[in-house]
C-alpha positions as CSV (number, residue, x, y, z in Angstrom):
1,X,138.2,114.8,23.0
2,X,138.6,118.4,24.4
3,X,138.4,120.9,21.5
4,X,139.7,124.3,22.4
5,X,137.9,127.5,21.1
6,X,139.1,131.0,21.1
7,X,136.5,133.1,23.0
8,X,138.1,136.5,22.8
9,X,141.3,138.6,22.9
10,X,141.7,141.0,25.8
11,X,143.7,144.2,26.4
12,X,143.7,145.4,22.8
13,X,144.6,149.1,22.6
14,X,145.4,151.5,19.7
15,X,149.2,152.0,19.6
16,X,150.6,155.5,19.2
17,X,152.5,154.3,16.1
18,X,151.0,151.4,14.2
19,X,154.3,150.7,12.5
20,X,156.4,150.6,15.7
21,X,155.0,149.0,18.8
22,X,154.9,145.9,21.1
23,X,151.8,145.0,23.0
24,X,150.9,142.3,25.6
25,X,147.5,140.6,25.0
26,X,145.5,137.8,26.5
27,X,143.6,135.1,24.5
28,X,140.7,133.7,26.5
29,X,140.3,130.0,25.4
30,X,137.7,127.5,26.5
31,X,135.6,124.7,25.1
32,X,132.1,124.8,23.6
33,X,129.5,125.5,26.2
34,X,132.0,126.4,28.9
35,X,131.2,129.6,30.7
36,X,134.7,130.4,31.9
37,X,137.9,130.5,30.1
38,X,141.7,130.2,30.7
39,X,143.9,133.1,29.7
40,X,146.9,132.6,27.5
41,X,149.2,135.5,27.1
42,X,151.2,136.6,24.1
43,X,152.7,139.7,22.5
44,X,152.3,141.3,19.1
45,X,155.1,143.3,17.7
46,X,155.9,145.2,14.4
47,X,158.9,144.4,12.3
48,X,160.2,147.9,13.1
49,X,160.1,147.3,16.8
50,X,161.7,143.8,16.5
51,X,164.5,145.4,14.5
52,X,165.0,148.0,17.3
53,X,165.0,145.3,20.0
54,X,167.4,143.0,18.2
55,X,170.1,145.6,17.4
56,X,173.3,144.5,19.1
57,X,171.8,141.4,20.4
58,X,172.2,139.1,17.4
59,X,170.1,135.9,17.4
60,X,166.9,135.9,19.4
61,X,164.6,133.1,20.5
62,X,161.1,134.5,20.6
63,X,158.1,132.5,22.0
64,X,154.5,133.7,22.1
65,X,155.1,136.6,19.8
66,X,153.2,137.4,16.6
67,X,154.9,139.8,14.2
68,X,152.2,142.0,12.7
69,X,152.3,144.7,10.0
70,X,148.7,145.6,9.5
71,X,147.8,149.2,8.6
72,X,145.4,149.3,11.7
73,X,144.7,147.3,14.8
74,X,141.6,145.7,13.5
75,X,143.6,144.2,10.7
76,X,146.3,143.0,13.2
77,X,143.7,141.5,15.5
78,X,141.9,139.7,12.7
79,X,145.2,138.2,11.6
80,X,146.1,137.1,15.1
81,X,142.6,135.7,15.7
82,X,142.9,133.5,12.5
83,X,146.4,132.4,13.4
84,X,145.3,131.4,17.0
85,X,142.4,129.4,15.6
86,X,144.8,127.5,13.3
87,X,147.0,126.8,16.3
88,X,144.1,125.5,18.3
89,X,143.1,123.0,15.6
90,X,146.1,120.9,16.5
91,X,145.8,121.2,20.3
92,X,142.8,119.0,21.0
93,X,143.6,116.3,23.6
94,X,141.8,113.9,26.0
95,X,141.7,116.3,29.0
96,X,141.6,120.1,29.4
97,X,145.0,120.0,31.2
98,X,146.6,118.2,28.2
99,X,144.9,120.6,25.8
100,X,146.1,123.6,27.8
101,X,149.6,122.3,27.9
102,X,149.5,121.8,24.1
103,X,148.4,125.4,23.7
104,X,151.1,126.5,26.2
105,X,153.7,125.4,23.6
106,X,152.6,128.5,21.5
107,X,151.0,130.9,24.1
108,X,151.7,131.3,27.8
109,X,149.0,129.6,29.9
110,X,148.2,131.5,33.1
111,X,148.4,128.3,35.2
112,X,151.7,127.0,33.9
113,X,155.0,127.5,35.9
114,X,158.1,126.6,33.9
115,X,159.8,125.3,37.1
116,X,156.9,123.2,38.4
117,X,154.5,122.5,35.5
118,X,150.9,123.1,36.2
119,X,150.5,125.4,39.2
120,X,149.4,124.0,42.5
121,X,146.5,126.5,42.7
122,X,145.0,125.1,39.5
123,X,145.6,121.5,40.6
124,X,144.0,122.2,44.0
125,X,140.9,123.9,42.6
126,X,140.3,121.0,40.3
127,X,141.2,118.2,42.6
128,X,144.1,117.1,40.5
129,X,146.6,116.6,43.3
């Protein structure tokens, strides 16, 4: 069984306004003892920014977005870290590819193409073709 582990979250910056922002981040996820990691992207957004974006649009389908309302970025990142760890608990599968696809349900895997599935580059470098 391949058990995914959150290694780190990249691209964290301090927003100009902690109550009104959206930010693109990357979660580096691997397995125990693995030196490398695959990146899974997501966004964090405040309720205030969500309200601004949704005005006039109506219903919205949002994937790979965490709504945060911490008083500082450390609080927001701690919340996201714990939420991602909870998501990963249900994503263990028999192979890394199956595990990554399960994670991709929540976060955007760097090697997944919605039109083709797992990207050819990934398949070729791991002899999966």
